[in-house]
C-alpha positions in Angstrom: -48.8 -17.9 -3.9 -46.5 -15.3 -4.3 -50.0 -14.0 -6.6 -52.7 -16.1 -4.9 -51.9 -13.2 -1.8 -50.1 -10.6 -3.2 -46.7 -10.4 -1.6 -45.2 -7.7 -3.4 -49.3 -5.7 -3.7 -49.5 -2.8 -1.0 -52.5 -1.2 0.7 -53.1 0.4 -2.5 -52.7 -2.0 -4.6 -54.2 -5.1 -3.2 -57.2 -6.9 -4.5 -60.0 -8.5 -2.5 -59.2 -11.9 -3.0 -55.7 -11.1 -2.0 -56.2 -9.7 1.0 -58.9 -13.1 1.7 -56.2 -15.7 0.9 -54.1 -13.2 3.1 -56.3 -13.6 6.0 -56.4 -17.4 5.8 -52.3 -17.7 5.0 -52.0 -14.6 8.6 -54.6 -16.8 10.6 -52.7 -20.2 10.5 -49.3 -18.1 11.2 -51.0 -16.7 13.9 -51.8 -20.5 15.5 -48.4 -21.6 14.9 -47.0 -18.5 16.3 -49.7 -19.5 19.6 -48.2 -22.9 19.5 -44.5 -21.5 19.8 -45.6 -18.4 22.6 -47.3 -21.3 25.2 -51.1 -21.5 25.7 -50.7 -19.4 29.2 -49.9 -16.6 26.7 -54.0 -16.3 25.4 -55.3 -17.7 28.5 -54.0 -15.2 30.9 -54.7 -11.0 31.5 -51.5 -10.4 33.4 -50.2 -7.2 31.7 -46.9 -8.5 29.6 -49.5 -11.6 28.0 -51.7 -8.3 26.8 -49.2 -6.4 25.7 -48.0 -9.5 23.7 -52.1 -9.9 22.8 -52.5 -6.0 21.2 -48.8 -6.2 19.9 -49.8 -9.1 17.9 -52.7 -8.4 16.6 -51.9 -5.5 15.4 -48.8 -5.9 13.9 -50.6 -9.3 12.3 -53.6 -6.7 10.8 -50.8 -4.9 9.2 -49.9 -7.8 7.0 -53.3 -8.3 6.2 -53.8 -5.0 5.1 -50.5 -5.1 3.1 -49.2 -2.2 5.1 -46.2 -3.0 5.4 -43.8 -5.9 3.5 -45.7 -9.5 4.3 -42.2 -11.5 5.5 -41.2 -8.3 7.8 -44.4 -8.4 9.4 -44.4 -11.7 9.5 -40.8 -11.8 10.9 -41.6 -8.6 13.5 -44.7 -11.0 14.9 -42.1 -14.2 15.3 -39.9 -11.7 17.7 -42.9 -10.6 19.6 -43.3 -14.4 20.5 -40.2 -15.2 21.1 -39.2 -12.2 22.9 -42.4 -13.0 25.1 -41.3 -16.7 25.7 -37.7 -15.7 26.5 -39.2 -13.5 29.2 -41.9 -16.2 30.4 -38.4 -18.2 30.9 -36.8 -15.9 32.5 -39.3 -15.1 35.3 -39.1 -19.0 35.7 -35.8 -18.9 37.0 -35.0 -16.3 37.9 -38.3 -15.0 40.9 -36.8 -11.5 41.1 -37.2 -10.6 37.8 -40.7 -12.3 37.4 -42.0 -9.8 40.3 -40.0 -6.6 38.9 -41.9 -7.5 35.5 -45.5 -9.2 36.3 -46.0 -7.6 40.0 -46.8 -9.1 43.0 -49.7 -9.9 44.4 -51.2 -7.4 47.3 -53.5 -8.2 50.1 -56.9 -6.7 50.0 -58.2 -7.9 53.4 -57.3 -10.3 56.1 -60.4 -11.2 57.8 -62.9 -8.5 58.4 -59.9 -5.7 58.0 -59.4 -4.2 54.5 -56.5 -2.9 53.7 -56.9 0.5 52.8 -53.4 1.4 51.4 -53.4 -1.4 49.0 -57.2 -0.7 47.8 -56.7 2.3 47.2 -53.2 1.3 45.5 -55.1 -0.9 43.2 -58.3 1.3 43.2 -60.4 -1.2 44.1 -62.5 -0.7 46.4 -65.0 -1.9 49.4 -67.6 -2.9 47.4 -65.4 -4.7 44.7 -64.1 -6.8 47.6 -67.6 -7.6 48.9 -68.5 -8.6 45.0 -65.1 -10.6 44.5 -65.8 -12.5 47.8 -69.3 -13.6 46.6 -68.3 -14.2 43.5 -64.7 -16.4 44.0 -65.6 -17.7 47.7 -69.1 -17.7 47.8 -70.0 -15.8 51.3 -71.3 -12.7 51.9 -69.4 -12.2 55.1 -65.5 -11.4 55.4 -65.2 -12.9 58.7 -65.2 -16.2 57.1 -62.2 -15.3 54.7 -59.1 -15.5 55.6 -57.5 -13.4 52.9 -58.3 -11.7 49.9 -55.5 -11.1 47.4 -55.5 -8.8 44.1 -53.0 -11.3 42.3 -50.6 -10.2 39.7 -53.0 -11.1 37.0 -55.8 -8.7 38.1 -57.6 -11.2 39.6 -59.0 -11.0 43.1 -58.5 -14.8 44.8 -60.5 -15.4 48.4 -59.0 -18.1 51.1 -61.5 -18.8 53.3 -61.2 -19.2 56.8 -61.1 -23.5 57.7 -64.5 -24.8 59.7 
């Protein structure tokens, strides 16, 4: 196994075959790390989840390219996933901490009244609000909408008025 994946090779000495073997091994390890991390990590686009995605990808790519010792990189990747999991639990059990880490939803519009201050803070223009209303609620008129929110994960959600 050590020779197959080039455990003791460097970026300068690893062969193409060893890099291919490492890719397969790292892929399987990434699947295991995904199971440890939880399904929401890669389904969500919250800032915290995006950080984990980028850092995990960057870390595991170093294992494939032999930029650092193989098991050291895997330990770093596992640490990242466990830290993410711990933060996820902490945000669940301590809602105030969750708001600090994830942020809060902001109201962009209530009925026809646009909240210009929140829109400016979020860099969301009136056209983007209208487009979101059309996409999320299938209506073209803000008078048919109760609220438009920018959720903590960056998605815009719309609650229609009851008829």
